[in-house]
N, CA, C, O and CB atoms as a CASP TS submission, in Angstrom:
PFRMAT TS
TARGET T0000
AUTHOR 0000-0000-0000
METHOD Language model
MODEL 1
PARENT N/A
ATOM      1  N   MET     1       0.850  -1.183   0.000  1.00  0.00           N
ATOM      2  CA  MET     1       0.000   0.000   0.000  1.00  0.00           C
ATOM      3  C   MET     1       0.895   1.246   0.000  1.00  0.00           C
ATOM      4  O   MET     1       1.823   1.332   0.804  1.00  0.00           O
ATOM      5  CB  MET     1      -0.967  -0.001   1.234  1.00  0.00           C
ATOM      6  N   THR     2       0.633   2.194  -0.875  1.00  0.00           N
ATOM      7  CA  THR     2       1.423   3.415  -0.938  1.00  0.00           C
ATOM      8  C   THR     2       0.805   4.469  -0.037  1.00  0.00           C
ATOM      9  O   THR     2      -0.415   4.567   0.096  1.00  0.00           O
ATOM     10  CB  THR     2       1.526   3.929  -2.387  1.00  0.00           C
ATOM     11  N   LYS     3       1.680   5.256   0.578  1.00  0.00           N
ATOM     12  CA  LYS     3       1.232   6.315   1.465  1.00  0.00           C
ATOM     13  C   LYS     3       1.044   7.589   0.649  1.00  0.00           C
ATOM     14  O   LYS     3       1.940   7.985  -0.096  1.00  0.00           O
ATOM     15  CB  LYS     3       2.242   6.539   2.626  1.00  0.00           C
ATOM     16  N   LYS     4      -0.104   8.228   0.783  1.00  0.00           N
ATOM     17  CA  LYS     4      -0.402   9.451   0.053  1.00  0.00           C
ATOM     18  C   LYS     4       0.399  10.608   0.649  1.00  0.00           C
ATOM     19  O   LYS     4       0.466  10.765   1.868  1.00  0.00           O
ATOM     20  CB  LYS     4      -1.919   9.757   0.087  1.00  0.00           C
ATOM     21  N   THR     5       0.996  11.403  -0.213  1.00  0.00           N
ATOM     22  CA  THR     5       1.732  12.568   0.228  1.00  0.00           C
ATOM     23  C   THR     5       0.746  13.689   0.547  1.00  0.00           C
ATOM     24  O   THR     5      -0.087  14.060  -0.280  1.00  0.00           O
ATOM     25  CB  THR     5       2.755  13.014  -0.843  1.00  0.00           C
ATOM     26  N   LEU     6       0.858  14.209   1.743  1.00  0.00           N
ATOM     27  CA  LEU     6      -0.030  15.276   2.188  1.00  0.00           C
ATOM     28  C   LEU     6       0.352  16.582   1.507  1.00  0.00           C
ATOM     29  O   LEU     6       1.532  16.924   1.423  1.00  0.00           O
ATOM     30  CB  LEU     6       0.021  15.430   3.722  1.00  0.00           C
ATOM     31  N   LYS     7      -0.629  17.293   1.031  1.00  0.00           N
ATOM     32  CA  LYS     7      -0.410  18.600   0.423  1.00  0.00           C
ATOM     33  C   LYS     7      -0.745  19.683   1.436  1.00  0.00           C
ATOM     34  O   LYS     7      -1.565  19.480   2.332  1.00  0.00           O
ATOM     35  CB  LYS     7      -1.260  18.768  -0.864  1.00  0.00           C
ATOM     36  N   TYR     8      -0.108  20.824   1.285  1.00  0.00           N
ATOM     37  CA  TYR     8      -0.322  21.955   2.183  1.00  0.00           C
ATOM     38  C   TYR     8      -1.798  22.324   2.253  1.00  0.00           C
ATOM     39  O   TYR     8      -2.346  22.508   3.340  1.00  0.00           O
ATOM     40  CB  TYR     8       0.502  23.163   1.728  1.00  0.00           C
ATOM     41  N   SER     9      -2.440  22.432   1.095  1.00  0.00           N
ATOM     42  CA  SER     9      -3.847  22.842   1.069  1.00  0.00           C
ATOM     43  C   SER     9      -4.747  21.831   1.777  1.00  0.00           C
ATOM     44  O   SER     9      -5.733  22.210   2.409  1.00  0.00           O
ATOM     45  CB  SER     9      -4.314  23.028  -0.372  1.00  0.00           C
ATOM     46  N   GLU    10      -4.413  20.563   1.674  1.00  0.00           N
ATOM     47  CA  GLU    10      -5.192  19.522   2.358  1.00  0.00           C
ATOM     48  C   GLU    10      -5.005  19.621   3.873  1.00  0.00           C
ATOM     49  O   GLU    10      -5.952  19.437   4.637  1.00  0.00           O
ATOM     50  CB  GLU    10      -4.778  18.116   1.859  1.00  0.00           C
ATOM     51  N   ALA    11      -3.782  19.913   4.294  1.00  0.00           N
ATOM     52  CA  ALA    11      -3.512  20.051   5.725  1.00  0.00           C
ATOM     53  C   ALA    11      -4.277  21.234   6.303  1.00  0.00           C
ATOM     54  O   ALA    11      -4.884  21.126   7.368  1.00  0.00           O
ATOM     55  CB  ALA    11      -2.006  20.219   5.979  1.00  0.00           C
ATOM     56  N   ILE    12      -4.248  22.357   5.602  1.00  0.00           N
ATOM     57  CA  ILE    12      -4.977  23.546   6.063  1.00  0.00           C
ATOM     58  C   ILE    12      -6.474  23.261   6.124  1.00  0.00           C
ATOM     59  O   ILE    12      -7.146  23.651   7.079  1.00  0.00           O
ATOM     60  CB  ILE    12      -4.700  24.752   5.134  1.00  0.00           C
ATOM     61  N   GLU    13      -6.988  22.588   5.117  1.00  0.00           N
ATOM     62  CA  GLU    13      -8.410  22.249   5.084  1.00  0.00           C
ATOM     63  C   GLU    13      -8.792  21.368   6.281  1.00  0.00           C
ATOM     64  O   GLU    13      -9.840  21.564   6.895  1.00  0.00           O
ATOM     65  CB  GLU    13      -8.758  21.534   3.764  1.00  0.00           C
ATOM     66  N   GLU    14      -7.941  20.408   6.598  1.00  0.00           N
ATOM     67  CA  GLU    14      -8.219  19.523   7.735  1.00  0.00           C
ATOM     68  C   GLU    14      -8.162  20.294   9.050  1.00  0.00           C
ATOM     69  O   GLU    14      -8.989  20.069   9.934  1.00  0.00           O
ATOM     70  CB  GLU    14      -7.220  18.353   7.766  1.00  0.00           C
ATOM     71  N   VAL    15      -7.199  21.199   9.188  1.00  0.00           N
ATOM     72  CA  VAL    15      -7.112  22.020  10.399  1.00  0.00           C
ATOM     73  C   VAL    15      -8.380  22.865  10.541  1.00  0.00           C
ATOM     74  O   VAL    15      -8.941  22.966  11.632  1.00  0.00           O
ATOM     75  CB  VAL    15      -5.848  22.932  10.362  1.00  0.00           C
ATOM     76  N   GLU    16      -8.825  23.463   9.453  1.00  0.00           N
ATOM     77  CA  GLU    16     -10.044  24.278   9.497  1.00  0.00           C
ATOM     78  C   GLU    16     -11.257  23.446   9.904  1.00  0.00           C
ATOM     79  O   GLU    16     -12.117  23.917  10.649  1.00  0.00           O
ATOM     80  CB  GLU    16     -10.296  24.932   8.135  1.00  0.00           C
ATOM     81  N   LYS    17     -11.321  22.229   9.421  1.00  0.00           N
ATOM     82  CA  LYS    17     -12.423  21.336   9.785  1.00  0.00           C
ATOM     83  C   LYS    17     -12.375  21.021  11.282  1.00  0.00           C
ATOM     84  O   LYS    17     -13.405  21.026  11.956  1.00  0.00           O
ATOM     85  CB  LYS    17     -12.363  20.027   8.956  1.00  0.00           C
ATOM     86  N   ILE    18     -11.192  20.752  11.788  1.00  0.00           N
ATOM     87  CA  ILE    18     -11.031  20.468  13.220  1.00  0.00           C
ATOM     88  C   ILE    18     -11.454  21.681  14.046  1.00  0.00           C
ATOM     89  O   ILE    18     -12.154  21.540  15.048  1.00  0.00           O
ATOM     90  CB  ILE    18      -9.561  20.081  13.545  1.00  0.00           C
ATOM     91  N   ILE    19     -11.033  22.861  13.626  1.00  0.00           N
ATOM     92  CA  ILE    19     -11.410  24.089  14.340  1.00  0.00           C
ATOM     93  C   ILE    19     -12.925  24.248  14.357  1.00  0.00           C
ATOM     94  O   ILE    19     -13.504  24.570  15.394  1.00  0.00           O
ATOM     95  CB  ILE    19     -10.750  25.328  13.687  1.00  0.00           C
ATOM     96  N   ASP    20     -13.565  24.025  13.224  1.00  0.00           N
ATOM     97  CA  ASP    20     -15.031  24.110  13.155  1.00  0.00           C
ATOM     98  C   ASP    20     -15.687  23.129  14.118  1.00  0.00           C
ATOM     99  O   ASP    20     -16.657  23.473  14.793  1.00  0.00           O
ATOM    100  CB  ASP    20     -15.517  23.842  11.725  1.00  0.00           C
ATOM    101  N   GLN    21     -15.164  21.911  14.183  1.00  0.00           N
ATOM    102  CA  GLN    21     -15.718  20.899  15.086  1.00  0.00           C
ATOM    103  C   GLN    21     -15.557  21.320  16.540  1.00  0.00           C
ATOM    104  O   GLN    21     -16.465  21.133  17.349  1.00  0.00           O
ATOM    105  CB  GLN    21     -15.041  19.542  14.854  1.00  0.00           C
ATOM    106  N   ILE    22     -14.408  21.886  16.869  1.00  0.00           N
ATOM    107  CA  ILE    22     -14.162  22.339  18.239  1.00  0.00           C
ATOM    108  C   ILE    22     -15.097  23.494  18.583  1.00  0.00           C
ATOM    109  O   ILE    22     -15.717  23.498  19.647  1.00  0.00           O
ATOM    110  CB  ILE    22     -12.685  22.768  18.419  1.00  0.00           C
ATOM    111  N   GLU    23     -15.199  24.464  17.694  1.00  0.00           N
ATOM    112  CA  GLU    23     -16.032  25.639  17.949  1.00  0.00           C
ATOM    113  C   GLU    23     -17.518  25.310  18.060  1.00  0.00           C
ATOM    114  O   GLU    23     -18.262  25.984  18.773  1.00  0.00           O
ATOM    115  CB  GLU    23     -15.827  26.651  16.856  1.00  0.00           C
ATOM    116  N   SER    24     -17.943  24.259  17.344  1.00  0.00           N
ATOM    117  CA  SER    24     -19.360  23.899  17.382  1.00  0.00           C
ATOM    118  C   SER    24     -19.668  22.849  18.452  1.00  0.00           C
ATOM    119  O   SER    24     -20.784  22.335  18.527  1.00  0.00           O
ATOM    120  CB  SER    24     -19.796  23.387  16.023  1.00  0.00           C
ATOM    121  N   ASN    25     -18.669  22.539  19.275  1.00  0.00           N
ATOM    122  CA  ASN    25     -18.834  21.557  20.355  1.00  0.00           C
ATOM    123  C   ASN    25     -19.296  20.191  19.862  1.00  0.00           C
ATOM    124  O   ASN    25     -20.058  19.507  20.546  1.00  0.00           O
ATOM    125  CB  ASN    25     -19.820  22.075  21.368  1.00  0.00           C
ATOM    126  N   GLU    26     -18.838  19.792  18.677  1.00  0.00           N
ATOM    127  CA  GLU    26     -19.200  18.494  18.098  1.00  0.00           C
ATOM    128  C   GLU    26     -18.428  17.333  18.716  1.00  0.00           C
ATOM    129  O   GLU    26     -18.826  16.178  18.570  1.00  0.00           O
ATOM    130  CB  GLU    26     -18.964  18.515  16.607  1.00  0.00           C
ATOM    131  N   LEU    27     -17.340  17.627  19.398  1.00  0.00           N
ATOM    132  CA  LEU    27     -16.433  16.578  19.854  1.00  0.00           C
ATOM    133  C   LEU    27     -16.624  16.294  21.340  1.00  0.00           C
ATOM    134  O   LEU    27     -16.810  17.205  22.147  1.00  0.00           O
ATOM    135  CB  LEU    27     -14.981  16.971  19.576  1.00  0.00           C
ATOM    136  N   ASP    28     -16.574  15.008  21.678  1.00  0.00           N
ATOM    137  CA  ASP    28     -16.531  14.688  23.108  1.00  0.00           C
ATOM    138  C   ASP    28     -15.082  14.792  23.572  1.00  0.00           C
ATOM    139  O   ASP    28     -14.183  14.994  22.755  1.00  0.00           O
ATOM    140  CB  ASP    28     -17.117  13.254  23.397  1.00  0.00           C
ATOM    141  N   ILE    29     -14.855  14.659  24.849  1.00  0.00           N
ATOM    142  CA  ILE    29     -13.532  14.901  25.422  1.00  0.00           C
ATOM    143  C   ILE    29     -12.466  13.957  24.848  1.00  0.00           C
ATOM    144  O   ILE    29     -11.318  14.362  24.665  1.00  0.00           O
ATOM    145  CB  ILE    29     -13.591  14.750  26.938  1.00  0.00           C
ATOM    146  N   ASP    30     -12.838  12.704  24.563  1.00  0.00           N
ATOM    147  CA  ASP    30     -11.871  11.764  24.000  1.00  0.00           C
ATOM    148  C   ASP    30     -11.463  12.164  22.587  1.00  0.00           C
ATOM    149  O   ASP    30     -10.288  12.085  22.228  1.00  0.00           O
ATOM    150  CB  ASP    30     -12.447  10.350  23.995  1.00  0.00           C
ATOM    151  N   GLU    31     -12.420  12.586  21.802  1.00  0.00           N
ATOM    152  CA  GLU    31     -12.131  13.024  20.431  1.00  0.00           C
ATOM    153  C   GLU    31     -11.349  14.336  20.436  1.00  0.00           C
ATOM    154  O   GLU    31     -10.493  14.561  19.581  1.00  0.00           O
ATOM    155  CB  GLU    31     -13.438  13.190  19.629  1.00  0.00           C
ATOM    156  N   LEU    32     -11.647  15.189  21.399  1.00  0.00           N
ATOM    157  CA  LEU    32     -11.007  16.497  21.475  1.00  0.00           C
ATOM    158  C   LEU    32      -9.490  16.363  21.568  1.00  0.00           C
ATOM    159  O   LEU    32      -8.758  17.037  20.843  1.00  0.00           O
ATOM    160  CB  LEU    32     -11.540  17.280  22.675  1.00  0.00           C
ATOM    161  N   THR    33      -9.026  15.506  22.448  1.00  0.00           N
ATOM    162  CA  THR    33      -7.583  15.298  22.603  1.00  0.00           C
ATOM    163  C   THR    33      -6.964  14.810  21.302  1.00  0.00           C
ATOM    164  O   THR    33      -5.918  15.301  20.878  1.00  0.00           O
ATOM    165  CB  THR    33      -7.300  14.294  23.730  1.00  0.00           C
ATOM    166  N   GLU    34      -7.612  13.847  20.678  1.00  0.00           N
ATOM    167  CA  GLU    34      -7.106  13.292  19.422  1.00  0.00           C
ATOM    168  C   GLU    34      -7.072  14.355  18.324  1.00  0.00           C
ATOM    169  O   GLU    34      -6.096  14.448  17.580  1.00  0.00           O
ATOM    170  CB  GLU    34      -7.969  12.104  18.979  1.00  0.00           C
ATOM    171  N   LYS    35      -8.127  15.148  18.222  1.00  0.00           N
ATOM    172  CA  LYS    35      -8.195  16.176  17.181  1.00  0.00           C
ATOM    173  C   LYS    35      -7.179  17.286  17.406  1.00  0.00           C
ATOM    174  O   LYS    35      -6.585  17.789  16.452  1.00  0.00           O
ATOM    175  CB  LYS    35      -9.589  16.766  17.121  1.00  0.00           C
ATOM    176  N   ILE    36      -6.979  17.668  18.658  1.00  0.00           N
ATOM    177  CA  ILE    36      -5.991  18.705  18.947  1.00  0.00           C
ATOM    178  C   ILE    36      -4.594  18.201  18.619  1.00  0.00           C
ATOM    179  O   ILE    36      -3.772  18.949  18.090  1.00  0.00           O
ATOM    180  CB  ILE    36      -6.072  19.142  20.424  1.00  0.00           C
ATOM    181  N   ARG    37      -4.323  16.950  18.925  1.00  0.00           N
ATOM    182  CA  ARG    37      -3.022  16.358  18.586  1.00  0.00           C
ATOM    183  C   ARG    37      -2.836  16.359  17.064  1.00  0.00           C
ATOM    184  O   ARG    37      -1.766  16.718  16.570  1.00  0.00           O
ATOM    185  CB  ARG    37      -2.909  14.905  19.152  1.00  0.00           C
ATOM    186  N   ARG    38      -3.858  15.965  16.333  1.00  0.00           N
ATOM    187  CA  ARG    38      -3.784  15.938  14.871  1.00  0.00           C
ATOM    188  C   ARG    38      -3.579  17.346  14.311  1.00  0.00           C
ATOM    189  O   ARG    38      -2.763  17.541  13.410  1.00  0.00           O
ATOM    190  CB  ARG    38      -5.061  15.313  14.279  1.00  0.00           C
ATOM    191  N   ALA    39      -4.310  18.321  14.838  1.00  0.00           N
ATOM    192  CA  ALA    39      -4.159  19.703  14.374  1.00  0.00           C
ATOM    193  C   ALA    39      -2.740  20.198  14.620  1.00  0.00           C
ATOM    194  O   ALA    39      -2.172  20.901  13.784  1.00  0.00           O
ATOM    195  CB  ALA    39      -5.172  20.625  15.077  1.00  0.00           C
ATOM    196  N   SER    40      -2.172  19.840  15.751  1.00  0.00           N
ATOM    197  CA  SER    40      -0.798  20.228  16.067  1.00  0.00           C
ATOM    198  C   SER    40       0.181  19.642  15.054  1.00  0.00           C
ATOM    199  O   SER    40       1.092  20.334  14.600  1.00  0.00           O
ATOM    200  CB  SER    40      -0.425  19.772  17.485  1.00  0.00           C
ATOM    201  N   GLU    41      -0.003  18.376  14.701  1.00  0.00           N
ATOM    202  CA  GLU    41       0.859  17.730  13.700  1.00  0.00           C
ATOM    203  C   GLU    41       0.716  18.412  12.344  1.00  0.00           C
ATOM    204  O   GLU    41       1.704  18.639  11.646  1.00  0.00           O
ATOM    205  CB  GLU    41       0.517  16.230  13.576  1.00  0.00           C
ATOM    206  N   LEU    42      -0.513  18.735  11.982  1.00  0.00           N
ATOM    207  CA  LEU    42      -0.763  19.384  10.695  1.00  0.00           C
ATOM    208  C   LEU    42      -0.152  20.778  10.647  1.00  0.00           C
ATOM    209  O   LEU    42       0.424  21.174   9.633  1.00  0.00           O
ATOM    210  CB  LEU    42      -2.264  19.465  10.425  1.00  0.00           C
ATOM    211  N   LEU    43      -0.277  21.518  11.739  1.00  0.00           N
ATOM    212  CA  LEU    43       0.293  22.859  11.782  1.00  0.00           C
ATOM    213  C   LEU    43       1.813  22.817  11.714  1.00  0.00           C
ATOM    214  O   LEU    43       2.430  23.679  11.089  1.00  0.00           O
ATOM    215  CB  LEU    43      -0.153  23.582  13.044  1.00  0.00           C
ATOM    216  N   LYS    44       2.415  21.832  12.346  1.00  0.00           N
ATOM    217  CA  LYS    44       3.866  21.660  12.263  1.00  0.00           C
ATOM    218  C   LYS    44       4.269  21.372  10.813  1.00  0.00           C
ATOM    219  O   LYS    44       5.239  21.937  10.308  1.00  0.00           O
ATOM    220  CB  LYS    44       4.342  20.511  13.204  1.00  0.00           C
ATOM    221  N   PHE    45       3.522  20.497  10.155  1.00  0.00           N
ATOM    222  CA  PHE    45       3.783  20.182   8.749  1.00  0.00           C
ATOM    223  C   PHE    45       3.700  21.452   7.894  1.00  0.00           C
ATOM    224  O   PHE    45       4.569  21.702   7.059  1.00  0.00           O
ATOM    225  CB  PHE    45       2.777  19.118   8.235  1.00  0.00           C
ATOM    226  N   CYS    46       2.650  22.248   8.110  1.00  0.00           N
ATOM    227  CA  CYS    46       2.461  23.471   7.323  1.00  0.00           C
ATOM    228  C   CYS    46       3.601  24.465   7.558  1.00  0.00           C
ATOM    229  O   CYS    46       4.094  25.088   6.619  1.00  0.00           O
ATOM    230  CB  CYS    46       1.114  24.125   7.669  1.00  0.00           C
ATOM    231  N   LYS    47       4.008  24.603   8.807  1.00  0.00           N
ATOM    232  CA  LYS    47       5.104  25.513   9.133  1.00  0.00           C
ATOM    233  C   LYS    47       6.386  25.084   8.431  1.00  0.00           C
ATOM    234  O   LYS    47       7.101  25.914   7.869  1.00  0.00           O
ATOM    235  CB  LYS    47       5.323  25.569  10.651  1.00  0.00           C
ATOM    236  N   GLU    48       6.674  23.789   8.466  1.00  0.00           N
ATOM    237  CA  GLU    48       7.876  23.274   7.804  1.00  0.00           C
ATOM    238  C   GLU    48       7.795  23.472   6.294  1.00  0.00           C
ATOM    239  O   GLU    48       8.785  23.829   5.655  1.00  0.00           O
ATOM    240  CB  GLU    48       8.072  21.786   8.131  1.00  0.00           C
ATOM    241  N   LYS    49       6.617  23.238   5.728  1.00  0.00           N
ATOM    242  CA  LYS    49       6.421  23.401   4.285  1.00  0.00           C
ATOM    243  C   LYS    49       6.630  24.866   3.882  1.00  0.00           C
ATOM    244  O   LYS    49       7.279  25.147   2.875  1.00  0.00           O
ATOM    245  CB  LYS    49       5.002  22.923   3.871  1.00  0.00           C
ATOM    246  N   LEU    50       6.087  25.782   4.658  1.00  0.00           N
ATOM    247  CA  LEU    50       6.253  27.206   4.367  1.00  0.00           C
ATOM    248  C   LEU    50       7.718  27.617   4.471  1.00  0.00           C
ATOM    249  O   LEU    50       8.213  28.377   3.639  1.00  0.00           O
ATOM    250  CB  LEU    50       5.399  28.052   5.320  1.00  0.00           C
ATOM    251  N   HIS    51       8.405  27.119   5.487  1.00  0.00           N
ATOM    252  CA  HIS    51       9.820  27.445   5.671  1.00  0.00           C
ATOM    253  C   HIS    51      10.648  26.926   4.483  1.00  0.00           C
ATOM    254  O   HIS    51      11.496  27.643   3.951  1.00  0.00           O
ATOM    255  CB  HIS    51      10.346  26.840   7.003  1.00  0.00           C
ATOM    256  N   PHE    52      10.395  25.686   4.078  1.00  0.00           N
ATOM    257  CA  PHE    52      11.101  25.104   2.940  1.00  0.00           C
ATOM    258  C   PHE    52      10.834  25.918   1.669  1.00  0.00           C
ATOM    259  O   PHE    52      11.756  26.214   0.909  1.00  0.00           O
ATOM    260  CB  PHE    52      10.677  23.633   2.738  1.00  0.00           C
ATOM    261  N   THR    53       9.586  26.271   1.449  1.00  0.00           N
ATOM    262  CA  THR    53       9.216  27.036   0.256  1.00  0.00           C
ATOM    263  C   THR    53       9.900  28.403   0.266  1.00  0.00           C
ATOM    264  O   THR    53      10.398  28.864  -0.761  1.00  0.00           O
ATOM    265  CB  THR    53       7.683  27.204   0.173  1.00  0.00           C
ATOM    266  N   GLU    54       9.918  29.041   1.424  1.00  0.00           N
ATOM    267  CA  GLU    54      10.585  30.339   1.543  1.00  0.00           C
ATOM    268  C   GLU    54      12.066  30.227   1.181  1.00  0.00           C
ATOM    269  O   GLU    54      12.601  31.078   0.470  1.00  0.00           O
ATOM    270  CB  GLU    54      10.429  30.893   2.969  1.00  0.00           C
ATOM    271  N   GLU    55      12.721  29.183   1.669  1.00  0.00           N
ATOM    272  CA  GLU    55      14.134  28.976   1.356  1.00  0.00           C
ATOM    273  C   GLU    55      14.342  28.746  -0.143  1.00  0.00           C
ATOM    274  O   GLU    55      15.275  29.290  -0.733  1.00  0.00           O
ATOM    275  CB  GLU    55      14.685  27.786   2.153  1.00  0.00           C
ATOM    276  N   GLU    56      13.486  27.951  -0.746  1.00  0.00           N
ATOM    277  CA  GLU    56      13.609  27.659  -2.175  1.00  0.00           C
ATOM    278  C   GLU    56      13.400  28.914  -3.014  1.00  0.00           C
ATOM    279  O   GLU    56      14.127  29.149  -3.979  1.00  0.00           O
ATOM    280  CB  GLU    56      12.605  26.581  -2.587  1.00  0.00           C
ATOM    281  N   VAL    57      12.413  29.714  -2.648  1.00  0.00           N
ATOM    282  CA  VAL    57      12.156  30.959  -3.380  1.00  0.00           C
ATOM    283  C   VAL    57      13.360  31.892  -3.243  1.00  0.00           C
ATOM    284  O   VAL    57      13.772  32.524  -4.216  1.00  0.00           O
ATOM    285  CB  VAL    57      10.861  31.656  -2.855  1.00  0.00           C
ATOM    286  N   GLN    58      13.920  31.977  -2.044  1.00  0.00           N
ATOM    287  CA  GLN    58      15.086  32.835  -1.838  1.00  0.00           C
ATOM    288  C   GLN    58      16.275  32.366  -2.673  1.00  0.00           C
ATOM    289  O   GLN    58      17.008  33.189  -3.220  1.00  0.00           O
ATOM    290  CB  GLN    58      15.467  32.866  -0.357  1.00  0.00           C
ATOM    291  N   LYS    59      16.471  31.056  -2.775  1.00  0.00           N
ATOM    292  CA  LYS    59      17.548  30.519  -3.613  1.00  0.00           C
ATOM    293  C   LYS    59      17.350  30.915  -5.069  1.00  0.00           C
ATOM    294  O   LYS    59      18.305  31.281  -5.753  1.00  0.00           O
ATOM    295  CB  LYS    59      17.619  28.989  -3.488  1.00  0.00           C
ATOM    296  N   ILE    60      16.127  30.843  -5.537  1.00  0.00           N
ATOM    297  CA  ILE    60      15.820  31.210  -6.929  1.00  0.00           C
ATOM    298  C   ILE    60      16.097  32.693  -7.152  1.00  0.00           C
ATOM    299  O   ILE    60      16.701  33.074  -8.155  1.00  0.00           O
ATOM    300  CB  ILE    60      14.340  30.881  -7.275  1.00  0.00           C
ATOM    301  N   ILE    61      15.656  33.523  -6.220  1.00  0.00           N
ATOM    302  CA  ILE    61      15.884  34.966  -6.334  1.00  0.00           C
ATOM    303  C   ILE    61      17.379  35.269  -6.326  1.00  0.00           C
ATOM    304  O   ILE    61      17.861  36.065  -7.132  1.00  0.00           O
ATOM    305  CB  ILE    61      15.178  35.724  -5.187  1.00  0.00           C
ATOM    306  N   ASP    62      18.112  34.631  -5.412  1.00  0.00           N
ATOM    307  CA  ASP    62      19.560  34.839  -5.348  1.00  0.00           C
ATOM    308  C   ASP    62      20.234  34.420  -6.651  1.00  0.00           C
ATOM    309  O   ASP    62      21.137  35.101  -7.136  1.00  0.00           O
ATOM    310  CB  ASP    62      20.161  34.058  -4.171  1.00  0.00           C
ATOM    311  N   GLN    63      19.793  33.302  -7.212  1.00  0.00           N
ATOM    312  CA  GLN    63      20.371  32.813  -8.470  1.00  0.00           C
ATOM    313  C   GLN    63      20.067  33.782  -9.620  1.00  0.00           C
ATOM    314  O   GLN    63      20.928  34.037 -10.463  1.00  0.00           O
ATOM    315  CB  GLN    63      19.827  31.402  -8.803  1.00  0.00           C
ATOM    316  N   MET    64      18.868  34.308  -9.652  1.00  0.00           N
ATOM    317  CA  MET    64      18.491  35.261 -10.694  1.00  0.00           C
ATOM    318  C   MET    64      19.354  36.524 -10.587  1.00  0.00           C
ATOM    319  O   MET    64      19.814  37.061 -11.595  1.00  0.00           O
ATOM    320  CB  MET    64      16.984  35.619 -10.587  1.00  0.00           C
ATOM    321  N   GLN    65      19.565  36.987  -9.358  1.00  0.00           N
ATOM    322  CA  GLN    65      20.385  38.168  -9.164  1.00  0.00           C
ATOM    323  C   GLN    65      21.834  37.915  -9.550  1.00  0.00           C
ATOM    324  O   GLN    65      22.503  38.786 -10.107  1.00  0.00           O
ATOM    325  CB  GLN    65      20.304  38.627  -7.726  1.00  0.00           C
ATOM    326  N   GLU    66      22.302  36.731  -9.252  1.00  0.00           N
ATOM    327  CA  GLU    66      23.669  36.341  -9.619  1.00  0.00           C
ATOM    328  C   GLU    66      23.825  36.281 -11.141  1.00  0.00           C
ATOM    329  O   GLU    66      24.851  36.691 -11.684  1.00  0.00           O
ATOM    330  CB  GLU    66      24.028  34.972  -8.991  1.00  0.00           C
ATOM    331  N   ASP    67      22.812  35.774 -11.812  1.00  0.00           N
ATOM    332  CA  ASP    67      22.846  35.660 -13.262  1.00  0.00           C
ATOM    333  C   ASP    67      22.841  37.029 -13.956  1.00  0.00           C
ATOM    334  O   ASP    67      23.343  37.171 -15.071  1.00  0.00           O
ATOM    335  CB  ASP    67      21.665  34.836 -13.738  1.00  0.00           C
ATOM    336  N   GLU    68      22.272  38.024 -13.287  1.00  0.00           N
ATOM    337  CA  GLU    68      22.219  39.375 -13.859  1.00  0.00           C
ATOM    338  C   GLU    68      23.568  40.073 -13.811  1.00  0.00           C
ATOM    339  O   GLU    68      23.787  41.034 -14.549  1.00  0.00           O
ATOM    340  CB  GLU    68      21.188  40.213 -13.128  1.00  0.00           C
ATOM    341  N   LYS    69      24.459  39.623 -12.975  1.00  0.00           N
ATOM    342  CA  LYS    69      25.773  40.288 -12.819  1.00  0.00           C
ATOM    343  C   LYS    69      26.703  39.968 -13.964  1.00  0.00           C
ATOM    344  O   LYS    69      27.838  40.444 -13.988  1.00  0.00           O
ATOM    345  CB  LYS    69      26.431  39.879 -11.506  1.00  0.00           C
TER
END
C-alpha cells in the first residue's frame, strides 16, 4: 500500500475542519484530545512546508540576481 503525500492545502483544510468541530462543540472529550493532537501535527507540517518554500524561493531569487551580474 502506498502512502499518500499530504499537500499543504489539504492540511490547512483539515485544520479548518477540526477548528469548526471544536467551535461547534461536536467533539466529546476523547475526540477532542485526538483532534488537537492531529491539528498540532498538521500545523507543524504546514510551518515546515512554508519554511522550505521560503528557502527555495530565496535561492531562486539569489540565483536570478547572480545571473544578472
